[in-house]
C-alpha positions in Angstrom: 40.1 72.8 47.7 43.2 71.0 46.4 43.4 67.3 45.8 45.9 66.8 48.7 43.6 68.4 51.1 40.8 66.1 50.0 43.0 63.0 50.5 44.1 64.2 53.9 40.5 64.7 54.9 39.5 61.2 53.8 42.5 59.7 55.5 41.7 61.5 58.7 38.2 60.1 58.9 37.9 57.0 61.2 37.7 53.7 59.4 35.2 51.1 60.5 36.4 48.3 62.7 36.5 44.8 61.3 33.9 43.7 63.7 31.5 46.4 62.5 32.0 45.6 58.7 31.5 41.8 59.1 28.4 41.9 61.4 25.2 41.2 59.4 22.5 43.9 59.6 19.7 42.4 61.7 16.3 43.8 60.6 14.3 45.3 63.3 10.8 44.5 64.3 9.5 47.6 62.6 11.2 46.6 59.3 9.6 43.1 59.4 6.2 44.6 60.1 6.6 47.0 57.2 7.5 44.1 54.8 4.6 42.0 55.9 2.3 44.9 55.5 3.5 45.6 51.9 3.1 41.9 51.0 -0.4 41.7 52.4 -1.4 44.8 50.6 0.1 43.5 47.3 -1.8 40.2 47.7 -5.0 42.1 48.6 -4.6 44.2 45.5 -3.9 41.3 43.1 -5.6 38.2 44.5 -8.7 38.8 42.5 -6.7 39.0 39.2 -4.8 35.9 40.0 -7.9 34.1 41.0 -9.6 35.1 37.8 -6.7 33.9 35.7 -6.5 30.6 37.6 -10.2 30.0 37.2 -10.0 30.8 33.6 -7.1 28.4 33.0 -8.9 25.7 34.9 -12.1 26.2 32.9 -10.1 26.0 29.7 -8.4 22.8 30.7 -11.6 21.2 31.9 -13.5 22.1 28.7 -10.6 20.9 26.5 -10.4 17.5 28.4 -14.2 17.0 28.2 -14.4 18.0 24.6 -11.5 15.7 23.7 -13.1 12.7 25.4 -16.5 13.4 23.8 -15.0 13.8 20.3 -12.9 10.6 20.6 -15.9 8.6 21.8 -18.0 10.0 19.0 -15.4 9.0 16.4 -15.2 5.5 17.9 -19.0 5.1 17.9 -19.1 6.3 14.3 -16.5 3.8 13.2 -18.3 1.0 15.0 -21.6 1.9 13.4 -20.0 1.8 10.0 -18.7 -1.7 10.7 -22.2 -2.8 11.8 -23.7 -1.4 8.7 -21.3 -3.4 6.5 -21.8 -6.6 8.6 -25.6 -6.3 8.1 -25.3 -7.0 4.4 -23.0 -10.0 4.7 -24.5 -13.0 3.0 -26.5 -11.0 0.6 -25.9 -10.3 -3.1 -24.2 -7.0 -2.1 -21.9 -8.8 0.3 -19.7 -10.1 -2.5 -18.8 -6.5 -3.5 -17.7 -5.6 0.0 -14.5 -6.1 1.7 -13.5 -8.9 4.1 -13.5 -8.7 7.9 -9.7 -8.2 8.2 -9.8 -5.3 5.7 -12.8 -3.7 7.4 -11.0 -4.0 10.8 -7.7 -2.5 9.5 -9.5 0.3 7.6 -11.6 1.2 10.6 -8.6 1.3 12.9 -6.7 3.4 10.5 -9.5 5.9 10.0 -10.3 6.1 13.7 -6.7 6.6 14.6 -6.2 9.4 12.1 -9.4 11.2 13.1 -8.7 10.9 16.9 -5.2 12.1 16.4 -6.3 15.1 14.4 -9.1 16.0 16.8 -6.8 15.7 19.9 -4.1 17.9 18.2 -6.6 20.6 17.3 -8.3 20.6 20.8 -5.0 20.5 22.8 -3.3 23.1 20.5 -6.2 25.5 20.8 -6.4 25.1 24.6 -2.7 25.7 24.9 -2.9 28.9 22.9 -5.9 30.1 25.0 -4.0 29.4 28.2 -1.0 31.4 27.0 -3.3 34.2 26.0 -4.8 34.2 29.5 -1.4 35.0 31.0 -1.1 38.0 28.7 1.7 36.4 26.6 2.1 37.9 23.2 1.4 35.0 20.8 2.4 36.8 17.6 6.2 35.8 17.8 5.3 32.3 18.8 2.9 31.8 15.9 5.4 33.4 13.5 8.1 31.0 14.7 5.8 28.1 14.5 4.9 29.1 10.9 8.5 29.4 9.9 9.4 26.0 11.5 6.4 24.4 9.8 7.5 25.7 6.4 11.0 24.5 7.0 9.8 21.1 8.1 7.4 21.0 5.1 10.3 21.6 2.6 12.6 19.2 4.3 10.1 16.4 4.7 7.8 17.1 1.7 8.0 13.4 0.6 7.0 12.2 4.0 4.1 14.7 4.1 3.0 13.6 0.6 3.1 9.9 1.5 1.2 10.6 4.7 -1.6 12.6 3.0 -1.8 10.2 0.2 -2.2 7.3 2.6 -4.9 9.1 4.5 -7.0 9.8 1.4 -6.5 6.2 0.1 -7.8 4.8 3.4 -10.7 7.3 3.6 -11.8 6.7 0.0 -11.3 2.9 0.4 -9.3 2.6 -2.8 -7.9 -0.8 -1.7 -7.4 -2.9 1.4 -5.9 -6.1 2.7 -6.6 -9.0 0.5 -7.1 -6.9 -2.7 -5.1 -7.6 -5.8 -4.0 -4.2 -7.2 -1.8 -2.8 -10.0 -0.1 0.4 -8.6 2.0 1.1 -11.7 5.3 0.6 -9.9 4.4 -2.9 -8.7 1.4 -5.3 -8.6 0.3 -8.0 -6.3 -1.9 -8.8 -3.3 -2.1 -6.2 -0.6 -0.9 -7.6 2.8 -0.7 -4.4 4.8 -1.9 -0.8 4.3 -0.1 2.0 6.2 -0.3 5.7 6.2 3.1 6.0 4.5 3.9 2.6 2.9 1.7 -0.2 1.3 3.0 -3.8 1.3 2.3 -6.0 -1.7 2.9 -9.7 -2.2 4.0 -10.3 -5.8 3.2 -13.3 -8.0 6.6 -14.9 -7.2 6.3 -14.4 -3.4 8.3 -11.2 -3.2 7.2 -8.3 -1.0 7.0 -4.8 -2.5 7.1 -1.7 -0.3 5.3 1.0 -2.3 5.3 4.6 -1.0 1.8 6.0 -1.1 3.1 9.3 -2.5 4.5 7.6 -5.6 1.3 5.9 -6.6 -0.2 7.8 -9.5 -2.8 5.3 -10.5 -4.3 2.2 -8.9 -6.0 -0.7 -10.7 -8.0 -2.7 -8.2 -8.7 -6.2 -9.5 -10.7 -7.3 -6.4 -13.6 -4.8 -6.4 -16.8 -5.3 -8.3 -16.5 -8.2 -10.7 -14.0 -9.7 -13.1 -14.4 -10.9 -16.7 -13.4 -14.4 -17.9 -12.7 -14.4 -21.7 -11.9 -17.5 -23.7 -11.0 -17.3 -27.4 -11.6 -20.6 -29.3 -9.9 -20.9 -32.7 -11.4 -23.4 -35.1 -11.0 -24.2 -38.8 -12.7 -21.9 -41.3 -14.8 -24.7 -42.8 -16.4 -25.7 -39.4 -20.2 -25.5 -39.0 -20.8 -22.4 -36.9 -24.2 -23.6 -35.7 -22.7 -26.8 -34.4 -19.8 -24.9 -32.8 -22.2 -22.5 -31.0 -24.5 -25.4 -29.9 -21.5 -27.2 -28.4 -20.3 -24.1 -26.6 -23.9 -23.3 -25.3 -24.1 -26.9 -23.9 -20.8 -26.5 -22.1 -21.8 -23.1 -20.7 -25.1 -24.3 -19.4 -23.7 -27.4 -17.8 -20.9 -25.5 -16.1 -23.2 -22.8 -14.8 -25.3 -25.4 -12.9 -22.4 -27.3 -11.2 -20.7 -26.4 -8.0 -18.5 -24.4 -7.2 -18.8 -22.7 -10.5 -22.4 -21.6 -10.0 -21.0 -19.4 -7.1 -18.0 -18.1 -9.0 -20.1 -17.2 -12.0 -22.0 -13.9 -11.5 -23.6 -14.1 -14.9 -24.4 -16.8 -17.5 -21.6 -17.8 -19.8 -22.3 -16.1 -23.2 -21.0 -17.0 -26.7 -20.4 -13.5 -28.0 -19.8 -14.7 -31.6 -17.0 -14.4 -34.1 -14.1 -12.3 -32.9 -12.1 -12.6 -36.1 -12.2 -14.5 -39.4 -9.0 -15.6 -41.3 -8.5 -17.5 -44.5 -8.0 -20.8 -42.7 -9.4 -20.2 -39.2 -11.9 -18.2 -37.2 -12.0 -17.2 -33.5 -15.1 -17.5 -31.4 -15.2 -15.6 -28.1 -16.8 -16.9 -24.9 -17.2 -14.5 -21.9 -18.7 -14.4 -18.4 -18.6 -12.2 -15.3 -17.0 -13.9 -12.3 -16.2 -13.2 -8.7 -13.2 -10.8 -8.3 -9.9 -12.6 -8.6 -11.5 -15.8 -10.0 -11.4 -15.0 -13.7 -8.2 -17.1 -14.4 -9.7 -20.1 -12.5 -12.9 -19.9 -14.6 -11.0 -19.5 -17.8 -8.9 -22.6 -17.2 -11.9 -24.7 -16.4 -13.8 -23.4 -19.3 -11.0 -24.2 -21.7 -10.7 -27.7 -20.3 -14.5 -28.3 -20.8 -14.5 -26.8 -24.3 -11.6 -29.0 -25.4 -13.3 -32.2 -24.2 -16.6 -31.2 -25.8 -15.0 -30.4 -29.1 -13.1 -33.7 -29.1 -16.4 -35.5 -28.5 -18.1 -33.5 -31.3 -15.2 -34.0 -33.7 -14.5 -30.3 -33.9 -10.9 -29.5 -34.5 -9.2 -26.7 -32.6 -6.3 -25.0 -34.3 -3.7 -22.7 -32.9 -2.8 -19.8 -35.0 -1.9 -20.5 -38.6 -2.7 -24.0 -39.9 0.4 -26.1 -40.5 0.8 -27.2 -44.2 1.1 -30.9 -44.9 4.7 -31.9 -45.6 5.3 -33.7 -48.9 7.6 -36.8 -49.1 11.1 -35.7 -49.8 12.7 -36.9 -53.1 15.0 -40.0 -52.8 18.7 -39.3 -52.3 20.6 -40.5 -55.4 23.7 -41.2 -53.3 21.8 -43.4 -50.8 22.7 -46.6 -52.8 26.4 -45.7 -53.0 28.4 -47.4 -50.3 30.6 -45.1 -48.2 34.3 -45.3 -48.9 36.3 -47.8 -46.8 39.4 -47.1 -44.9 40.8 -50.4 -46.1 41.0 -48.9 -49.7 43.9 -46.8 -48.5 47.0 -49.0 -48.2 48.7 -46.5 -45.9 45.9 -46.4 -43.3 46.5 -48.1 -39.9 43.4 -50.3 -40.5 44.8 -51.6 -43.8 48.3 -52.2 -42.2 46.7 -54.1 -39.4 44.8 -56.3 -41.8 47.8 -57.1 -44.0 49.3 -60.6 -43.6 52.7 -60.8 -42.0 55.7 -61.5 -44.2 57.8 -64.6 -43.4 61.3 -64.1 -42.3 62.8 -66.1 -45.2 61.0 -63.9 -47.7 62.3 -60.9 -46.0 65.9 -62.0 -46.7 
């Protein structure tokens, strides 16, 4: 059959009327019954599967919520028990080595917050992965993407991660706290705030240092344990050592019995002996263990008492090299000679002012 015959046959076929093409197809009662039957059969076939999935998801969520609450409460009770254990030794000999109430409170809050956040993240994250696995979702691409994103974030914010981890370990190990005087290498001063990323220090001149925890390589805590007060007394080489030692022992015994020094001193003041001997002087060292942060106060008071005791005992304290006595200088041979006078020069203004005036008749 040729193409023209086909076109004629198509053109000869009756075209549908506009009313027939625009009228919507109304489903019959038989079609609706068939659709409802198919939906009911599909629900009947899959309701047990969906019910099992829903129950499994609900069970996972309930277990995760209960476990999260239990773990958080356990962490809070553990922190409270640690605080009560520390408070039980307050007022004893061990209490001086422990931290103050503000430091305990801040450290407990920081440790509890970190532990609760970590526990919540692990529990919620595990529950979310289990829920996705229940819906038959392939977790391999998701875990791979999360791993890549974690690596990228780790490289981009490695300093932030380092600061955070360093802060967590500093708080957990109780390296320092609020009120401690520390030397962090980059700055030194009194700790006024401890954070997971930054530690604030108050310097000796009142300035505030913001030290990143990740940059701290070493920490010298001057407020834990005890401090040492050392005083070096320099006397002349010809002084009687027995008399010097007896005077120092008397000062040490008297100071150790008086308040408030008997509380600041954690051991008797000891005269350690000669620290160095020179041709014209010798150094005697006095030492004592004190409360942390009170060594300078004890040293100043000890120097004050030693100076007064040595003055009363007629023991001379020298500083460094002994100054040599200065001899009388030779008389100046020009001291008896009078200084030259300006009036000796006839051309000077002083000499002209002192000259008598010439009479007018003499001038003619």
